[in-house]
N, C-alpha and C positions, 0 to 999 in steps of 0.2 A: 461364849460358846457358838458356836455355828453349825447347826444342824439342817443347815440347806440341803437338800440332794437335786441332781441336774434330771428335769422330766419328770417330778414327783408330782401327782395330783392331789386333790384334797382327799380322797377317799385312802388312798394308799397313805398320806402322812397320817391319817387318824390310826390306819390300821396297823403300819410299820413302824413309825417314828414316836408317834406319842404314848403308845403303849411300852414302851421304854423305860427303865428304871432310872438310867442316867437322864436322861431327856427330864424326868419328872422330876427329880432331884435339881435339876436345873432349874426349872420354873418356878419350883416352890423358894428357891434363896434368892430368883432374880429382882432385880429394883425395876427393870427395863426390859420390854419383849416386843420385838419388833417382827411381825410376820408378813410377810408377801405369799400369797397363795390366789390359785385362779385362773393362770395365764395355761398352764398344762391342762386344767380341765377345759380350757376352751381349745387347744392345739388337740387334743384328745377327741372332744367330740366333733372338732372339724375334718380330722380323720376317717373317723367311722361315719360320717355323713356324704363326704366325698367318696366312698366305698360303697354306701346305698345308691347315690347319684348315678355312680358309674358302673352299677351292678356287676362289682367285679369282687373276686377273692382276694385280692393281691391286698396284702397290710402294708401299707405305707408308713416308712420307717420314720419320715418326719411330714409337718405340716406343710412343707415349701413343697415336698415331693408330690404329696396329694394334689396342691394347689398346681404344681405343673401339670399333672395329669388332667385335672379338672378344665383348665385352660386349653390344652390342646383338643381334649372331646369336644367343648365348647366350640371351637374351630369349623371341627367337622361338621358338628351338628348344632347350630345355634341354638334350637328348641330346647336343648339341655339346660339352657338355664331357667327355664319355668321348674324343670325338676328340681334344680338346685335351691330357686326362689321358695319354694313348697317345702324343700327338707329343711332350710334355713329358717324358716318361719315355723316350724314346727320342733325347735330347738329345747332339749331337755333341763330348765332352769331347776326344775324339783332335786334332783339328785345332788346338784352344786348347792342348793340351797341347805337341803339336807347334811350335807358333809359340813358345811360350813358352820351350822348351828354345834353339830357333834363338836368338831374343834374347840370352838368357843366356851362351850360349857364345860370339857376338860381342862382348859388353859385356866378358864375362873374357877375352876376346884381346886387346881394347885397353886395359883400363884397367891401372894401375899396380898393383902388387903389393899396397901398403899401402893402397889406394884404399876407401874405406868405401862400401858400395852399401845401400841402404835401398829395400824395394819395399811398397806398400801393398795390403792384401787389397779384397775387392771386397764395397763395403755394399748393403744390400736396399733400396730403394726403394719394392718394390712392398707392403710396408706400408702405404702412404699410398693405393696405388691404388684401393682397394674391390675387391679380387679376390674371386669366390666361396673359401670357406677352405681348400678342397680343392686348388684350382689355387695359392691363395697359398703355400700347404706344398709345394707341387712347386717353386717360384720358389725358395723357402727352401733346398730341397734343391739345387737346381741350383747356386747361387751357393755353397753349403758344399762343394759337391763342386770348383767352380772354387776355390777358395781351399785346399782341402787340396792341388789341384795345385800350388799358388804355395809352400803352405809346405813340401811333402815334399821340393822341389828345393833348400830354402836352404842345406842342408850342400854339396850336391855344388858349386854354383855359388857358395856364397861369399856370399849376401847374408843383411841381416837383415829381418824381416818386420812391419811395424806393422800390427796387427791393428785395422783401420776397420769390419770388420763388427761387432763387439761394442760399437762406440762409439755414442753420441748423435747421430750425425750426420745420422740420415734424419729426427730432429726439427727441424734446419735446412736447410731446400732451397729452393731457391727456386722459383716459380712453376709452373716447369716438371716439378716433382715429382720432377725428376732429379738436377740438379747442386745441390750445395752454395752455401748463400748465405756471407756474408762470416763469420758465428758456425761455419758449419759448417766453413768452411775453417781457421779457426781452431783447429777439433778437431782436424782431420787434422794441421795444423801443429805441434801442441802432441803428437799420438802420434810424430811421426815424429822430431823434437826430444829426446823420452823415449828412443827408440830409440837415437838418436844417442850420448846423454849416456851410455848403458849401455857 
């Protein structure tokens, strides 16, 4: 069963997907549960942060659109980079961690004792986006910190982590620069299978 939904962040997954009876029944009967979450939390937070930095009411449809506006504004006003650095340094990790814990508690309460749960870390598409190097480093730190949250909860909530962050998946993205192409998807599949085989 595939319950993936495009653009869904962890909070929405908890509220809209995990509460569904069909999903709960599937989890209860599953031998293997695969979870990939967090990327949309990252992208949504980035859109919100870009709005704050640019002091605009514009609702960005995608992280790409937010990034393009930010880069354009930095060209006109280089000091805006300082605002971006400040905003990104105040990233809200607590919300993500809270929702992640809630998700794993729900999964654990429903799954069979011997079911295997494998989650993937978040990869970094920002390297392909030609950000100023300082911003790129901060985005890297944010993703590493989010991945640290995922990794540190593995023991308590009984799941294995397939590390996509350290892989070459970012060399195999679709034209949108965010989603993996078929080769990228195969890289992720291989990492998950390797974790399962362990």
